[in-house]
C-alpha positions as a printed Julia matrix, in Angstrom:
138×3 Matrix{Float64}:
 -7.71  48.61  -23.16
 -9.11  48.74  -19.64
 -8.11  51.57  -17.33
 -5.22  50.8   -15.01
 -5.96  50.62  -11.3
 -3.73  51.39   -8.32
 -3.36  47.63   -7.83
 -1.69  47.51  -11.27
  1.4   49.35  -10.01
  4.66  47.42  -10.24
  6.45  49.84   -7.91
  4.33  51.19   -5.07
  6.99  53.31   -3.44
 10.58  53.68   -2.33
 12.65  54.51    0.73
 16.17  55.92    0.87
 18.47  54.93    3.73
 20.67  58.04    3.88
 22.88  56.48    6.54
 24.14  54.09    3.82
 25.38  56.97    1.64
 28.76  58.54    2.28
 28.5   61.83    4.16
 30.56  63.57    1.45
 28.65  62.09   -1.51
 27.5   64.51   -4.2
 24.03  62.99   -3.77
 23.63  64.93   -0.53
 24.09  68.17   -2.51
 21.21  67.48   -4.9
 18.44  69.25   -3.0
 15.53  67.43   -4.62
 16.96  64.02   -3.78
 18.46  64.92   -0.4
 15.0   65.92    0.78
 13.48  62.5     0.06
 13.27  59.79    2.67
 10.35  58.02    0.98
  8.04  58.33   -2.01
  4.69  56.69   -2.62
  3.37  56.25   -6.15
 -0.36  56.56   -6.69
 -0.72  56.19  -10.46
  0.59  53.78  -13.11
  2.49  56.64  -14.79
  4.71  59.09  -12.93
  6.51  62.07  -14.45
  9.71  63.46  -12.98
  9.93  67.11  -14.01
 12.69  69.57  -13.15
 15.65  71.61  -14.26
 18.81  70.02  -15.65
 20.89  68.73  -12.77
 17.95  68.48  -10.38
 18.31  64.71   -9.87
 15.58  63.25  -12.12
 17.87  60.85  -13.99
 19.84  60.0   -10.86
 16.69  58.9    -9.04
 15.28  57.02  -12.04
 18.61  55.26  -12.62
 18.78  54.2    -8.96
 15.23  52.85   -9.16
 16.04  50.88  -12.32
 19.2   49.35  -10.82
 17.42  48.56   -7.54
 14.69  46.81   -9.57
 17.32  44.66  -11.28
 17.99  46.42  -14.57
 21.48  46.87  -15.97
 22.78  50.36  -15.05
 23.56  51.11  -18.69
 20.06  50.17  -19.81
 18.23  47.36  -21.55
 16.28  44.5   -20.03
 16.89  42.75  -16.71
 18.72  40.09  -18.73
 21.49  42.48  -19.77
 24.68  42.05  -17.79
 27.46  44.13  -19.3
 29.37  47.25  -18.39
 31.41  49.56  -20.57
 31.79  52.25  -17.9
 30.61  52.05  -14.3
 28.99  55.48  -13.9
 25.92  54.94  -11.73
 25.68  56.42   -8.25
 25.55  54.59   -4.93
 21.95  55.72   -4.47
 20.73  52.35   -5.79
 22.43  50.61   -2.85
 20.59  52.79   -0.32
 17.23  52.59   -2.08
 14.55  50.05   -1.18
 11.65  49.58   -3.55
  8.18  48.58   -2.42
  6.98  46.29   -5.22
  3.56  44.86   -5.91
  2.84  41.15   -6.11
  2.64  41.36   -9.91
  5.52  39.9   -11.89
  7.0   41.98  -14.67
  7.23  39.89  -17.83
  8.66  42.56  -20.02
 10.61  45.63  -18.97
 13.17  47.93  -20.49
 15.27  50.71  -19.0
 16.33  53.29  -21.58
 19.24  55.44  -20.53
 20.1   58.07  -23.13
 23.77  58.35  -22.12
 24.49  54.71  -22.97
 21.87  53.97  -25.63
 24.52  53.26  -28.29
 26.11  50.59  -26.07
 22.74  48.95  -25.42
 21.79  49.03  -29.12
 25.13  47.41  -30.0
 24.55  44.74  -27.35
 21.07  44.01  -28.72
 22.37  43.63  -32.24
 25.15  41.28  -31.16
 23.1   39.07  -28.87
 19.67  39.23  -30.51
 18.17  39.72  -27.03
 16.15  42.57  -28.5
 14.37  40.13  -30.83
 13.31  37.91  -27.93
 12.23  41.0   -26.0
  9.94  42.1   -28.84
  8.4   38.63  -29.21
  7.49  38.47  -25.51
  5.95  41.94  -25.55
  3.99  41.31  -28.72
  2.29  38.31  -27.15
  0.47  40.59  -24.71
  2.52  40.07  -21.59
  3.45  43.76  -21.36
């Protein structure tokens, strides 16, 4: 497989409009997130590392929802909700995307994995997802 280049990035960066988040929101108390107005990604793989409660999952979840994924996980084709638990950060977040179209994507959220797995089994969306990825569109 050829090495990925910076032009291969699907998400180039993000901006957070803090004026769109309630002044009393818990998001403002998460120091690592509250200090971000923008992020630029420079590599095809980015690791978020930090202590429990430092905002890693909150930021990743907001990015996934802003990109179009179901907040509980799965592909962009999933549209179900068993419990509305995501933060309002996704509404204040703007992603800077590349021109490349994503043919196959999946957001795995550990807290709701059972719900997503049940949905896949019922709808067989997971089978179609695997077929698309196996044809090299990943």
